[in-house]
Structures are given as structure tokens and as C-alpha cells.
C-alpha positions in Angstrom: 4.3 19.7 25.1 8.2 18.7 24.8 9.1 15.7 22.8 9.8 13.6 25.6 6.5 13.6 27.3 4.8 12.9 23.6 5.5 9.6 23.7 3.3 7.7 26.5 2.6 4.3 27.2 -1.0 3.0 26.4 -1.8 2.7 30.4 -1.3 6.6 30.0 -3.5 6.8 27.1 -6.1 5.3 28.6 -6.1 8.2 31.6 -5.8 10.5 28.8 -8.9 9.5 26.9 -11.8 11.9 28.8 -10.0 15.0 27.8 -9.4 13.8 24.2 -13.1 13.0 23.7 -13.6 16.4 21.9 -10.7 16.1 19.4 -10.6 15.0 16.0 -7.6 12.3 16.2 -6.0 11.0 13.3 -4.2 7.5 13.9 -1.5 5.8 12.1 1.3 3.4 12.7 4.8 2.1 11.6 8.2 1.1 12.6 9.5 4.7 11.5 12.7 3.1 11.6 15.3 4.9 9.7 13.4 8.6 9.6 13.4 10.2 6.1 11.5 13.3 4.3 9.0 10.6 3.1 7.8 10.0 6.8 7.5 13.8 7.4 5.6 14.3 4.7 3.4 11.3 4.8 3.2 12.9 8.9 2.4 16.2 8.3 -0.2 15.1 5.9 -1.8 13.2 7.9 -2.2 15.5 11.2 -3.4 17.8 8.8 -6.9 15.5 8.6 -7.7 16.0 12.4 -7.2 17.8 15.0 -4.3 15.4 16.9 -2.4 12.7 15.2 -1.4 9.3 17.4 1.0 7.8 16.4 1.8 3.9 17.2 5.4 2.9 16.8 6.0 -0.9 16.7 8.2 -2.5 19.2 11.5 -4.1 18.5 9.9 -7.3 19.4 6.8 -6.5 17.0 9.6 -5.5 14.2 11.6 -8.5 14.6 8.5 -10.7 14.1 7.0 -9.3 10.9 10.2 -8.1 9.2 12.2 -11.1 10.0 15.9 -11.5 8.6 16.2 -7.9 7.2 18.4 -6.6 10.1 15.3 -4.3 11.4 14.8 -2.4 13.0 18.2 -0.6 12.7 16.9 1.6 15.7 15.9 0.9 18.9 12.0 1.4 20.0 12.4 4.3 22.6 14.7 6.2 20.1 12.3 5.8 17.1 9.5 6.6 19.3 11.5 10.1 20.2 12.4 10.9 17.1 9.0 11.0 15.1 7.3 12.7 19.0 10.1 15.5 17.7 7.7 16.3 14.6 5.9 19.2 15.1 2.6 17.8 13.6 2.7 14.6 15.8 0.4 15.1 19.1 1.3 11.9 21.0 3.4 8.2 20.2 3.0 5.0 21.7 4.9 1.8 21.5 2.7 -1.5 20.8 4.1 -5.1 20.9 1.5 -6.5 18.7 2.5 -7.3 15.1 -0.4 -4.9 14.1 -2.1 -1.8 15.9 -5.8 -3.2 16.1 -6.1 -3.3 20.0 -4.5 0.4 19.8 -7.3 1.6 17.4 -9.8 0.0 19.5 -8.5 2.0 22.5 -7.7 5.1 20.9 -10.7 5.2 19.0 -9.8 7.8 16.3 -12.1 9.9 13.2 -9.3 9.1 11.0 -7.4 6.1 10.6 -4.5 6.5 8.1 -1.8 4.3 6.5 0.8 5.0 3.2 -0.2 4.3 -0.1 0.9 1.3 -0.6 -1.8 -0.3 1.8 -5.3 -0.5 -0.3 -7.8 0.7 2.5 -9.2 -2.5 2.3 -6.1 -3.9 3.9 -5.8 -1.4 6.6 -6.1 -2.4 9.8 -8.3 -1.6 12.3 -10.7 -0.3 9.0 -13.7 -2.0 10.3 -13.2 -0.3 13.8 -13.3 2.9 12.3 -15.7 2.5 9.8 -18.5 1.3 12.4 -17.6 4.6 14.4 -18.7 6.5 11.2 -14.4 7.8 10.7 -12.7 7.8 8.0 -9.8 5.5 6.2 -7.3 6.8 4.0 -4.3 5.7 2.4 -2.8 8.3 1.3 0.0 8.4 -1.5 4.0 7.6 -0.4 6.2 10.4 -1.3 7.8 9.4 -4.8 11.9 8.4 -4.1 11.7 7.8 -0.4 11.9 4.4 1.3 13.7 3.2 4.4 14.1 -0.1 2.3 15.8 1.9 -0.4 17.7 3.9 2.2 19.2 1.2 3.5 20.4 -0.5 0.2 21.7 2.7 -0.6 24.0 2.8 3.0 24.6 -1.1 2.4 26.2 0.0 -1.1 
């Protein structure tokens, strides 16, 4: 599957769900504004937890709401989605408009929900949905020395 076809709409996801039922779906989400080695490491480790990694990407409007005043996003949502989709470990990418991926998690129904180690499990959005279905919620340790905020600070200096 080429990277362009990995970026799907929520409507396309609805039509794909029957063919995905037998897969152990792993879901994560984020802005993924400026992709760096920490992101790649995180996404590869997340993908290793199942059969298909689905990544929710915050829309530009949602990034502006959740990270106000910081000049984010640097890259447009379509560009961020395309770059993430270009990684071999990523199965599907879906841009979501809400501030959190709660509704998307309800639809995807992943068996594994993953966030970075800066998110304690009890604060991960959608945790109760996944756990109610017998799934796992995991906070993966971050790769030391890598963050988008740190990268932007270095660029500004």
C-alpha cells in the first residue's frame, strides 16, 4: 500500500471496519508536527504490539485549539499525515477534527491503545473504551533527547 492510500477519511474507515475485525489493531494519536527519530522509534514500538497501527492525526484546527500561541502546527495536516503514512510501520492514518480522538477510538475499537510516556495510563483519552472491551492501554517510554518542542527551540536559536 503506498503512503497516499494509507491516509483515509473517517467515512472510508467505516467501510473498512469489517475487513479489519480479525486484526489486532493498535491505535495512537498526536500532532506529529515535525517528525523526528523519537517519533519513529515510538511508532515502531507501538506497531510491534499488534497487526495494524492506526494513527490519528490532529487536524490543524484542533492543534490550534490545544496548543494555542505556540506557532503550531508548523506543517499542514495533509503534510503531517502523508509523512507519518510514509513510515513502513504505520498501517492507516486518519485526520480527526476534535480536540481528542475519543470518537475515533470508539470507531476504530483498537485492542491496544498507546500514548507516549508523558501520558500516565489513567489520563489517556479512550482508556475506558479499550479496557471495557478487554484491550490494553500502554504508556510507552519516550526516547530521551527528542521532542518537537526541543527541536523548535533549537531551530529558533
